[in-house]
Backbone as a chain_set.jsonl record, in Angstrom:
{"seq": "MTLRTPDGGTVELIRYGRRVEMHLRAPDGRTVATVGMRAEVAADLITKIHNP", "coords": {"N": [[176.024, 136.079, 58.411], [177.059, 136.217, 54.946], [177.031, 134.424, 52.004], [178.517, 134.284, 48.669], [177.289, 133.116, 45.586], [178.298, 131.221, 42.793], [176.948, 132.068, 40.394], [176.232, 134.728, 41.184], [174.302, 134.994, 42.893], [173.007, 134.722, 46.473], [173.632, 133.323, 49.772], [172.449, 133.673, 52.636], [173.036, 133.372, 56.25], [171.369, 133.601, 59.187], [171.422, 134.099, 62.521], [168.967, 133.269, 65.102], [169.196, 132.931, 68.388], [169.025, 129.935, 69.337], [168.325, 129.062, 66.762], [168.802, 128.907, 63.132], [168.086, 130.819, 60.25], [168.269, 130.19, 56.756], [168.555, 132.017, 54.056], [168.099, 131.781, 50.676], [168.959, 133.399, 47.653], [168.206, 134.539, 44.501], [170.419, 135.851, 41.692], [169.057, 138.323, 40.797], [167.972, 138.966, 43.116], [165.637, 138.027, 44.142], [163.811, 136.283, 46.71], [164.599, 132.609, 46.762], [164.469, 130.639, 48.428], [163.61, 129.864, 51.871], [164.994, 128.525, 54.712], [164.482, 127.082, 57.759], [166.471, 126.07, 60.576], [167.981, 124.187, 63.363], [170.563, 125.724, 65.436], [172.809, 123.828, 65.844], [172.595, 122.067, 63.609], [173.049, 123.633, 61.559], [175.641, 124.149, 62.023], [176.948, 121.892, 61.841], [176.358, 121.358, 59.137], [177.667, 123.602, 57.849], [180.467, 122.481, 58.884], [180.762, 120.207, 57.409], [180.692, 121.024, 54.782], [183.083, 122.468, 54.536], [184.768, 120.549, 55.167], [184.662, 117.901, 53.55]], "CA": [[177.018, 135.584, 57.402], [176.388, 136.049, 53.504], [178.065, 133.879, 51.068], [178.128, 134.661, 47.198], [177.117, 131.835, 44.594], [179.127, 131.569, 41.53], [176.091, 132.803, 39.623], [175.789, 135.896, 41.585], [173.166, 134.835, 43.931], [173.657, 134.887, 47.972], [173.063, 132.548, 50.703], [172.318, 134.41, 53.964], [172.625, 132.771, 57.249], [170.974, 134.619, 60.2], [171.05, 133.381, 63.822], [168.286, 133.812, 66.139], [169.278, 132.181, 69.549], [169.369, 128.675, 68.914], [167.733, 128.766, 65.522], [169.305, 129.736, 62.115], [167.32, 130.834, 58.927], [169.083, 130.31, 55.583], [167.972, 132.45, 52.861], [168.871, 131.556, 49.416], [168.492, 134.509, 46.814], [168.78, 134.544, 43.028], [171.196, 137.06, 41.257], [168.334, 139.516, 40.698], [167.798, 139.465, 44.663], [164.403, 137.481, 44.524], [164.096, 135.005, 47.398], [164.167, 131.504, 46.036], [163.856, 129.744, 49.42], [164.117, 130.086, 53.263], [165.079, 127.349, 55.657], [164.993, 127.257, 59.366], [167.019, 124.879, 61.278], [168.555, 124.415, 64.809], [171.988, 126.147, 65.191], [173.785, 122.912, 65.627], [172.478, 121.522, 62.295], [173.468, 124.706, 60.766], [177.071, 124.32, 62.272], [177.287, 120.64, 61.143], [176.283, 121.583, 57.744], [179.222, 124.279, 57.568], [181.586, 121.752, 58.876], [180.711, 119.346, 56.144], [181.044, 121.92, 53.615], [184.389, 122.718, 54.555], [185.486, 119.272, 55.373], [183.855, 116.714, 52.956]], "C": [[176.36, 135.606, 55.867], [177.515, 135.596, 52.528], [177.31, 134.302, 49.553], [178.058, 133.235, 46.355], [177.937, 132.284, 43.371], [178.266, 132.185, 40.523], [175.64, 134.025, 39.905], [174.676, 135.963, 42.608], [174.002, 134.913, 45.323], [173.084, 133.579, 48.678], [173.572, 133.395, 52.052], [171.961, 133.544, 55.242], [172.525, 133.582, 58.449], [170.654, 133.855, 61.382], [170.084, 134.099, 64.588], [168.246, 132.873, 67.216], [169.804, 130.851, 69.092], [168.916, 128.062, 67.596], [168.64, 129.589, 64.433], [168.173, 129.676, 60.983], [168.38, 131.007, 57.713], [168.102, 130.993, 54.59], [168.599, 132.543, 51.531], [168.231, 132.668, 48.237], [169.172, 134.4, 45.374], [169.585, 135.936, 42.666], [170.265, 138.346, 41.477], [167.959, 139.837, 42.261], [166.308, 138.688, 45.184], [164.821, 136.253, 45.444], [163.661, 133.792, 46.783], [163.874, 130.442, 47.133], [164.524, 130.15, 50.792], [164.048, 128.784, 53.908], [165.401, 127.492, 56.861], [165.375, 125.987, 59.838], [167.9, 125.159, 62.757], [169.963, 124.777, 64.56], [172.842, 125.071, 65.149], [173.565, 122.021, 64.13], [173.196, 122.405, 61.369], [175.269, 124.49, 60.833], [177.537, 122.949, 61.792], [177.062, 120.831, 59.591], [177.542, 122.431, 57.304], [180.342, 123.412, 57.625], [181.753, 120.928, 57.846], [180.925, 119.939, 54.956], [182.519, 122.091, 53.513], [185.458, 121.484, 54.877], [184.788, 117.963, 54.904], [184.339, 115.374, 53.296]], "O": [[175.275, 135.07, 55.641], [178.579, 136.17, 52.299], [176.127, 134.542, 49.307], [178.867, 132.343, 46.607], [178.177, 133.446, 43.044], [178.857, 132.892, 39.707], [174.798, 134.558, 39.182], [174.256, 137.031, 43.054], [175.217, 135.093, 45.413], [172.188, 132.902, 48.174], [174.725, 133.672, 52.385], [170.841, 133.049, 55.369], [173.501, 134.252, 58.786], [169.74, 133.03, 61.36], [170.191, 135.309, 64.791], [167.391, 131.989, 67.162], [170.896, 130.72, 68.539], [169.051, 126.872, 67.312], [169.134, 130.684, 64.7], [167.465, 128.683, 60.813], [169.235, 131.892, 57.745], [166.979, 130.539, 54.37], [169.532, 133.313, 51.307], [167.018, 132.675, 48.029], [170.369, 134.221, 45.153], [169.383, 136.972, 43.298], [170.62, 139.275, 42.202], [167.659, 140.994, 42.554], [165.913, 138.733, 46.349], [165.731, 135.455, 45.219], [162.536, 133.737, 46.285], [163.155, 129.476, 46.878], [165.651, 130.633, 50.899], [163.124, 128.005, 53.673], [166.488, 127.977, 57.176], [164.757, 124.953, 59.585], [168.36, 126.254, 63.083], [170.575, 124.265, 63.622], [173.784, 125.234, 64.373], [174.502, 121.357, 63.686], [173.895, 121.941, 60.468], [176.013, 124.653, 59.865], [178.663, 122.944, 61.293], [177.875, 120.24, 58.881], [178.345, 121.984, 56.486], [181.168, 123.408, 56.713], [182.863, 120.864, 57.319], [181.39, 119.25, 54.048], [183.112, 121.862, 52.458], [186.686, 121.544, 54.822], [184.403, 117.096, 55.689], [183.756, 114.379, 52.865]]}, "num_chains": 1, "name": "protein.A"}
C-alpha cells in the first residue's frame, strides 16, 4: 500500500508475514525513514488515522 503525502512524498507499507515495514520517502524519492512494526500495531495505527 502506498500513500501520497501533501508535499509529493510517499508512505509505503509492505507486509512481511506478521511484520510491516513503513518507508517514508521525500518528494525527490530519497528515503527519510524506515520503521518496522508488528502487523497488529500497523493495523491499529491505520484504524486510529481513519477514526481519530
